[in-house]
N, C-alpha and C positions, 0 to 999 in steps of 0.2 A: 163176497170177499174171495179172492183167488189165492189158492194155496201155492206157495213157492215149492218147486220140486228140487230137492237136493240130489246130487249124484249118489247112487247107491254106495254104501260103505264098502262093498266088495270091490268097487272100482274107484274108490276115493284115494287120491294121491297121498294125502297125509297118512292115512291108515296103511296103504301099500308100502310107504317108506318105513313106517314103524315095524311092519312085519318083516321087511327085508333087513332092517337093522337088527332085529332079534335073531334072524337066521345067521347073520354074520357075527354078531357080538356074543351070542350064547356060548359058543365054544371058546371064545377068548375069555369070557368071565370064568368059565370052568378052569381054564388054564391058570388063571391068576388067583383062583379061590384060596389056595393054600399059602399064598405069599403075603397076604395083608395088603396087596396092591389092588385097588379097584381100577375100573376101565379109565376113569378120569386121570388118575395118577399115571397109568400106563401111557395115555396120550401125551401127558406132559413130558414124561421121560423120553418117549419116542421123538417128540418135536425137538427137545433140547439136544438129544444125541445126534439128530440129523443136522440141526442148524448151528449148534454151539450156543454160547450164552445169549440170552435175549432179555429185553425190557419186558416187564410184566404185561403191559398192554398188548404188545405184539405176540407174546406167548399165549395170552388168553385167546386172541383171534385165531392163531394157528392151531391151537388145541381145541377149538370150538367150545370154549368155556366163557361164562360171564366173569368179568373181572372180580366182583365180590366173592364168587365161588372159588376162583383161582386163588385169591388171597388166603382163604381158609384152607384150601387144599395144600398150598405151599407151606403153611405153618406145620401141618402134619408131616409133610414130606421132609422138611428140615429136621423135625424131631426124629424121624426115621433115618436121617443121614443120607437121604437120596438126592438132595439138592442143597445148594447154598445160595443165599441172597446177599447182595452187597449194594450199597448206594453208589449210583453212577457218579464218578468224580466230576464229570462234565455238567451234570444237572442233578443236584442233590435231591430233587423231588422224585427222581426215577430210581427204580430198583432193578438191578440186573440179576437174573437167575441163571445158575450154572448147574449142570448135572454133576454129581459127585462120582467117584469111582464105584461106590456102592450102588448108585443108580444105574451106572453102565453095566454093572454085574447082573442086576435084575434083568436087563434087556438080554444080555448074553445068556443067562440061565434059561430064558424062554425063547430065544431066537429060533432054534430048530423046531420046537413045537408050534410056534407061530407060523413059520414057513410051511409046515405040514398042514396046518388048518387051512391056510389059504390055497395051498396046492390042491387039497381035496375039493374045496369049493370051486376052484377054477376047472378042475377035471370034470366035475359034474355039470357045471354051467357052460364051459367052453371058454378057451382063452380069448378067441376073437370076440365073442359076445361079452366077456368081462371087460375087455378094452373098450368096446362100444358103449357099454353101460357106464363106465367111468367117464368117457367123453361126454355122454348125454347128461350125466349128473353135473359135470363141470359147466356145461352150457346152461343148464337150469339154474345153477347158482349165480351165473353172470346175468341172468335175465330176471333179477329180482324186480317184482312189481313196485311201482311208485305208490306212495300213500301209506 
């Protein structure tokens, strides 16, 4: 019987991406720790602030969340006064999510610190390399394997 040789974990793409994610998200989690806003809620707020009101399905896609998880997160965010949800008058099955003034304030309260976090990361990694990395990750995302 032949043993299948897997790529070493030190050079495994999934593990490398997880390590990179922690490098990026660790400081963001620290920034948000005192606010009661986790990284998922932060992503939802950022997407809504950037795009305006969105259908829940599109919001889930853009915030990189599973729809059932987003539904649970939105309930908590509504309770916190960060977002509002309304039934789409054109399609009563759809729910439209809008960021509230309180949600915008959370972004405003952390905007400078967030900019500083990513400025430090870019300064240590290099602006051109950061842009190249982002381009490569976008290409990788478009090249999803079949199956």
